[in-house]
C-alpha positions in Angstrom: -4.4 -46.3 -44.3 -6.9 -49.1 -44.6 -5.5 -52.6 -44.7 -5.6 -54.3 -48.1 -7.6 -57.6 -48.2 -5.9 -60.4 -50.0 -8.0 -61.9 -52.8 -7.2 -65.5 -52.1 -9.7 -68.3 -52.7 -11.3 -69.9 -50.9 -12.4 -66.8 -49.0 -12.1 -67.2 -45.3 -14.2 -64.6 -43.5 -12.7 -63.2 -40.3 -14.7 -63.3 -37.0 -15.2 -59.6 -37.3 -16.6 -59.9 -40.9 -18.9 -62.8 -39.9 -20.1 -60.7 -37.0 -20.9 -57.8 -39.3 -22.9 -60.1 -41.6 -24.8 -61.6 -38.7 -25.6 -58.2 -37.4 -26.9 -57.0 -40.8 -29.1 -60.1 -41.1 -30.8 -59.1 -37.8 -32.1 -56.0 -39.5 -35.5 -56.5 -41.0 -34.7 -54.8 -44.3 -31.6 -56.9 -45.0 -33.5 -60.2 -44.2 -36.3 -59.1 -46.5 -33.9 -58.2 -49.3 -32.1 -61.6 -49.0 -35.4 -63.4 -49.2 -36.5 -61.3 -52.2 -33.2 -62.0 -54.0 -33.6 -65.7 -53.4 -37.1 -65.6 -54.8 -35.9 -63.7 -57.9 -33.1 -66.2 -58.4 -35.6 -69.1 -58.3 -37.9 -67.4 -60.8 -35.0 -66.6 -63.2 -33.7 -70.2 -63.0 -37.1 -71.7 -63.4 -37.8 -69.6 -66.5 -34.4 -70.3 -68.1 -33.4 -73.1 -70.5 -31.9 -74.9 -67.4 -35.3 -75.3 -65.7 -34.8 -79.1 -65.5 -31.7 -78.7 -63.4 -33.8 -76.5 -61.0 -36.5 -79.1 -60.7 -33.9 -81.8 -60.2 -32.4 -79.7 -57.3 -35.8 -79.3 -55.7 -36.5 -83.0 -55.7 -33.0 -84.2 -54.9 -33.5 -86.8 -52.2 -31.3 -86.6 -49.1 -32.5 -88.9 -46.5 -29.9 -91.0 -44.7 -31.2 -94.5 -43.8 -30.1 -94.2 -40.1 -32.4 -91.2 -39.6 -35.5 -93.3 -40.3 -37.3 -90.2 -41.7 -38.5 -91.8 -44.9 -38.1 -90.2 -48.4 -37.3 -86.5 -48.1 -36.1 -84.3 -50.9 -34.5 -80.9 -50.5 -37.8 -79.1 -50.8 -39.2 -81.1 -47.9 -36.1 -80.5 -45.8 -36.5 -76.8 -46.4 -40.2 -76.7 -45.4 -40.0 -79.2 -42.5 -36.5 -78.5 -41.2 -35.3 -75.0 -42.0 -38.7 -73.4 -41.5 -38.8 -75.0 -38.0 -36.1 -72.4 -37.1 -38.2 -69.6 -38.6 -41.2 -70.7 -36.5 -38.9 -71.0 -33.5 -38.1 -67.3 -33.9 -41.8 -66.6 -34.3 -42.4 -68.4 -31.0 -39.7 -66.3 -29.4 -41.4 -63.1 -30.7 -44.8 -64.3 -29.4 -43.2 -65.0 -25.9 -41.7 -61.6 -26.0 -45.0 -59.9 -26.8 -46.7 -61.9 -24.0 -44.1 -61.0 -21.5 -43.0 -57.5 -22.3 -44.9 -56.3 -25.4 -48.3 -55.5 -26.7 -49.9 -58.8 -25.5 -49.0 -58.2 -21.9 -51.9 -55.8 -21.4 -55.2 -57.4 -22.6 -56.7 -54.0 -23.6 -53.6 -53.1 -25.7 -53.5 -56.6 -27.1 -57.1 -56.5 -28.2 -56.5 -54.3 -31.3 -53.9 -56.5 -33.1 -55.4 -59.8 -31.8 -59.0 -59.0 -33.0 -57.5 -57.7 -36.3 -55.5 -60.9 -36.7 -58.4 -63.2 -36.0 -60.6 -61.3 -38.5 -57.7 -61.3 -40.9 -57.6 -65.1 -40.8 -61.3 -65.8 -40.9 -62.3 -63.5 -43.8 -59.6 -64.6 -46.3 -60.6 -68.2 -45.7 -64.3 -67.4 -46.3 -63.5 -65.5 -49.5 -61.2 -68.3 -50.7 -64.0 -70.8 -50.2 -66.6 -68.6 -51.9 -64.4 -68.0 -55.0 -63.2 -71.6 -55.3 -66.5 -73.4 -54.4 -67.1 -76.4 -56.6 -63.5 -76.8 -57.8 -61.9 -80.2 -57.2 -59.8 -80.2 -54.0 -60.7 -76.5 -53.2 -61.4 -77.3 -49.6 -57.8 -78.3 -49.0 -56.5 -74.8 -49.6 -58.7 -72.7 -47.4 -55.8 -71.8 -45.1 -53.4 -70.6 -47.8 -54.5 -66.9 -47.8 -54.8 -66.7 -44.0 -51.1 -66.0 -43.1 -49.0 -62.9 -43.1 -45.2 -63.1 -43.7 -43.5 -61.5 -40.7 -40.1 -60.9 -42.4 -41.3 -59.6 -45.7 -44.0 -57.4 -44.1 -41.7 -55.8 -41.6 -39.0 -55.2 -44.3 -41.5 -53.4 -46.6 -42.7 -51.3 -43.6 -39.1 -50.4 -42.6 -38.1 -49.4 -46.2 -41.2 -47.5 -47.2 -42.2 -45.8 -44.0 -39.1 -44.3 -42.5 -41.1 -42.2 -40.0 -43.2 -45.1 -38.9 -44.4 -44.6 -35.3 -43.3 -47.4 -32.9 -46.9 -48.4 -32.1 -47.6 -49.1 -35.8 -44.6 -51.4 -36.1 -45.7 -53.1 -32.8 -49.2 -53.5 -34.2 -47.9 -55.2 -37.4 -45.5 -57.4 -35.5 -48.1 -58.5 -33.0 -50.6 -59.1 -35.8 -48.2 -61.2 -37.8 -47.1 -63.2 -34.7 -50.7 -64.0 -33.7 -51.4 -64.8 -37.3 -48.5 -67.3 -37.4 -49.6 -68.9 -34.2 -53.1 -69.4 -35.7 -51.5 -70.7 -38.9 -49.3 -73.3 -37.1 -52.3 -74.4 -35.1 -54.2 -74.8 -38.4 -51.3 -76.9 -39.8 -51.3 -79.2 -36.7 -55.1 -79.7 -36.7 -56.0 -79.8 -40.4 -52.9 -80.8 -42.3 -51.9 -83.9 -40.3 -52.8 -86.9 -42.4 -51.6 -89.6 -40.0 -50.8 -89.5 -36.3 -48.5 -91.9 -34.5 -49.1 -91.5 -30.7 -45.8 -93.0 -29.6 -43.4 -90.5 -31.3 -45.8 -87.7 -30.4 -45.6 -88.7 -26.7 -41.8 -88.7 -27.0 -41.9 -85.2 -28.6 -44.2 -83.9 -25.9 -42.0 -85.2 -23.1 -38.9 -83.7 -24.7 -40.6 -80.3 -25.1 -41.8 -80.5 -21.5 -38.2 -81.2 -20.3 -37.0 -78.2 -22.4 -39.7 -76.1 -20.7 -38.7 -77.4 -17.2 -35.0 -76.6 -17.7 -35.9 -73.1 -19.0 -38.1 -72.5 -16.0 -35.3 -73.5 -13.7 -32.9 -71.0 -15.3 -30.6 -73.6 -17.0 -28.6 -71.8 -19.7 -26.4 -74.4 -21.5 -27.0 -74.5 -25.3 -25.2 -77.8 -25.4 -28.2 -79.3 -23.7 -30.9 -77.3 -25.4 -29.6 -77.9 -28.9 -29.8 -81.7 -28.8 -33.2 -81.5 -26.9 -34.6 -79.3 -29.6 -33.4 -81.6 -32.4 -34.8 -84.7 -30.7 -38.1 -82.9 -30.2 -38.2 -81.9 -33.8 -37.4 -85.5 -34.9 -40.1 -87.1 -32.7 -42.8 -84.6 -33.8 -41.9 -85.2 -37.4 -42.1 -88.9 -36.9 -45.5 -88.5 -35.3 -47.0 -87.2 -38.5 -47.5 -83.6 -37.3 -45.7 -81.0 -39.3 -42.3 -80.4 -37.5 -42.7 -76.6 -37.6 -45.1 -77.1 -34.7 -42.2 -78.2 -32.5 -40.3 -75.1 -33.5 -43.0 -72.6 -32.4 -43.7 -74.6 -29.2 -40.0 -74.5 -28.2 -39.7 -70.8 -29.1 -42.7 -70.0 -26.9 -41.3 -72.0 -24.0 -37.8 -70.3 -24.1 -37.4 -68.2 -21.0 -37.5 -64.4 -21.2 -37.1 -64.0 -17.5 -34.6 -61.3 -16.7 -31.6 -62.1 -14.6 -30.5 -60.1 -11.5 -27.0 -59.7 -12.9 -28.4 -58.2 -16.1 -27.1 -61.0 -18.3 -29.1 -61.6 -21.5 -32.1 -63.8 -21.1 -32.3 -67.3 -22.7 -34.7 -65.9 -25.2 -32.4 -63.0 -26.1 -29.3 -65.2 -26.4 -31.1 -67.7 -28.6 -32.6 -65.0 -30.8 -29.2 -63.3 -31.2 -27.7 -66.6 -32.4 -30.6 -68.0 -34.5 -32.1 -64.9 -36.2 -29.2 -64.4 -38.7 -29.3 -68.1 -39.5 -33.1 -67.9 -40.1 -33.0 -64.7 -42.1 -29.8 -65.5 -44.1 -30.2 -69.3 -44.7 -33.5 -70.8 -43.6 -36.1 -68.5 -45.2 -34.1 -67.7 -48.3 -33.4 -71.4 -49.0 -37.1 -72.2 -48.5 -38.0 -69.3 -50.8 -35.5 -70.4 -53.4 -36.7 -74.0 -53.4 -40.4 -73.1 -53.4 -40.9 -70.0 -55.5 -39.5 -71.2 -58.8 -42.6 -71.2 -61.0 -43.1 -70.7 -64.8 -44.2 -67.2 -65.7 -45.0 -67.4 -69.4 -48.3 -66.4 -70.9 -49.8 -69.9 -70.8 -48.9 -70.4 -67.1 -50.2 -67.0 -66.0 -53.4 -67.6 -68.0 -53.8 -70.9 -66.1 -53.6 -68.9 -62.8 -56.3 -66.5 -63.9 -58.6 -69.2 -65.1 -58.1 -71.4 -62.0 -60.6 -70.5 -59.3 -58.4 -72.0 -56.6 -55.6 -69.7 -57.5 -58.1 -66.8 -57.9 -59.4 -67.6 -54.4 -55.8 -67.3 -53.0 -55.4 -63.9 -54.7 -58.8 -62.6 -53.6 -58.2 -63.9 -50.1 -54.8 -62.2 -49.7 -55.7 -58.9 -51.4 -59.3 -58.4 -50.4 -59.8 -60.7 -47.4 -56.7 -59.6 -45.5 -57.3 -55.9 -46.0 -61.0 -56.0 -45.1 -60.5 -58.5 -42.3 -57.6 -56.7 -40.6 -58.9 -53.2 -41.0 -62.5 -54.2 -40.3 -61.4 -56.2 -37.2 -59.4 -53.3 -35.8 -62.3 -50.8 -36.5 -64.8 -53.1 -34.8 -62.6 -53.6 -31.8 -62.3 -49.8 -31.3 -66.0 -49.2 -32.0 -67.0 -52.0 -29.5 -64.8 -50.5 -26.8 -62.5 -53.5 -26.7 -59.5 -51.5 -27.7 -58.2 -47.9 -28.3 -56.4 -46.7 -31.4 -53.8 -44.7 -29.4 -52.5 -41.2 -29.9 -49.7 -42.0 -32.4 -51.8 -44.2 -34.8 -54.0 -43.0 -37.6 -56.6 -45.1 -39.5 -54.8 -44.5 -42.8 -51.7 -46.1 -41.4 -53.8 -49.0 -40.1 -55.1 -49.3 -43.7 -51.6 -49.5 -45.0 -50.7 -52.3 -42.6 -53.9 -54.0 -43.5 -52.9 -54.0 -47.1 -49.4 -55.2 -46.1 -51.0 -58.1 -44.3 -51.8 -59.5 -47.8 -48.1 -60.5 -48.1 -48.5 -64.2 -47.5 -45.4 -65.7 -48.9 -43.5 -68.0 -46.5 -46.4 -69.5 -44.5 -48.8 -69.4 -47.5 -46.3 -71.3 -49.6 -45.8 -73.8 -46.8 -49.5 -74.4 -46.5 -49.9 -74.5 -50.3 -47.3 -77.3 -50.4 -49.2 -79.3 -47.7 -52.6 -78.8 -49.3 -51.7 -79.6 -52.9 -49.3 -82.4 -53.8 -50.1 -82.2 -57.5 -47.2 -80.2 -59.0 -49.3 -78.3 -61.5 -51.8 -77.1 -58.9 -49.1 -76.2 -56.4 -47.3 -74.2 -59.1 -50.5 -72.2 -59.8 -51.1 -71.6 -56.1 -47.5 -70.5 -55.7 -47.8 -68.1 -58.6 -51.0 -66.7 -57.0 -49.3 -66.2 -53.7 -46.4 -64.3 -55.4 -48.8 -62.1 -57.4 -50.9 -61.3 -54.4 -47.8 -60.6 -52.2 -46.4 -58.3 -54.9 -49.6 -56.3 -55.3 -50.1 -56.1 -51.6 -46.6 -54.7 -51.2 -47.1 -52.1 -53.9 -50.5 -51.0 -52.5 -49.1 -50.6 -49.0 -46.0 -48.8 -50.3 -48.2 -46.2 -52.0 -50.1 -45.6 -48.7 -46.9 -45.4 -46.6 -45.1 -43.0 -49.0 -48.1 -40.7 -48.7 -48.0 -40.9 -44.9 -44.2 -40.1 -45.0 -44.9 -36.9 -47.0 -47.9 -36.0 -44.8 -45.8 -36.4 -41.6 -43.0 -34.4 -43.1 -45.3 -31.5 -43.9 -46.9 -31.7 -40.5 -43.4 -31.5 -38.8 -42.1 -28.7 -41.0 -42.0 -25.2 -39.3 -44.7 -22.8 -40.5 -44.2 -19.3 -41.8 
């Protein structure tokens, strides 16, 4: 007989229950759903009579004097602090791909890498072409260049149940390379000031972290404070602190142990991925995605060439860039498609690459400080991400049916 659970408040989850929640958050579909629910909650609140309370929450300043971080509201903490954990996970995934995955073999890596590079360049060019002449348009060229790892993998997992492993690896590698390019763009083009002294401190701390990882040191009680200090100094230097996150992730050791214990990368991923998927990304989405969706606001999006550039870049630029880059890589002999992949499935992933969301919203916030312009850009990212998800879903559902018919016994 199952044990009854007491309904006493406050609810105190057991270790077993907490472990089950954490394990669920490691699944791509659950993380994507949590992020989607956070986005929907933000949109509902921002379009309710209590919108002022939502705006007040976004801009609630929490910046203890002793931290010496300047004025930071909750929205800035989410984009600069919580997203650093998200990018740390992206760095871990890139390290894994370089060590054990698709990027280990240059010929296997060529397909997603060339596709990712073309999928960054073409959306930027389309954005610039559509928004040319608009005030401040040049600031936003990088907004449609990024693919959201969590959301894209969640859509793929839900809509393509018979997805071949190489297709998922193609999307993961594409998105990870995409994020690496995005974080490089943030460091190079969205740094308004640079203070060399804190930057040197951050670099030295990251170097110490890398040295300890290379020596096989395993204590999280050392790595935790090191990572926080590195984040602090990089933030103080003027470079966006998410750069520290991806650097630390890439430097975390994935060297296997002779006693078969989990690697440092595996242990860290196991601990931080639920936190990233269940807290960091949803909180960022909740504090960033709350935009007005009435007729006037939507009309403003479709008459603003900057917002239209974002939509065109994500929907057209991403599809043509990713698919075209993959096709050119195969035609030029740089890569092979593989026996398990089909061009129609690559087309579906190319559409799915138009789901910008997390990184696009982050870059949008860095590019446009004017609240009205940022809101139009945010709405454009949400519209493009929704349409890209729907288009990819149609393609993947057809592929599911096709594979089912092909696998069915004849006669």
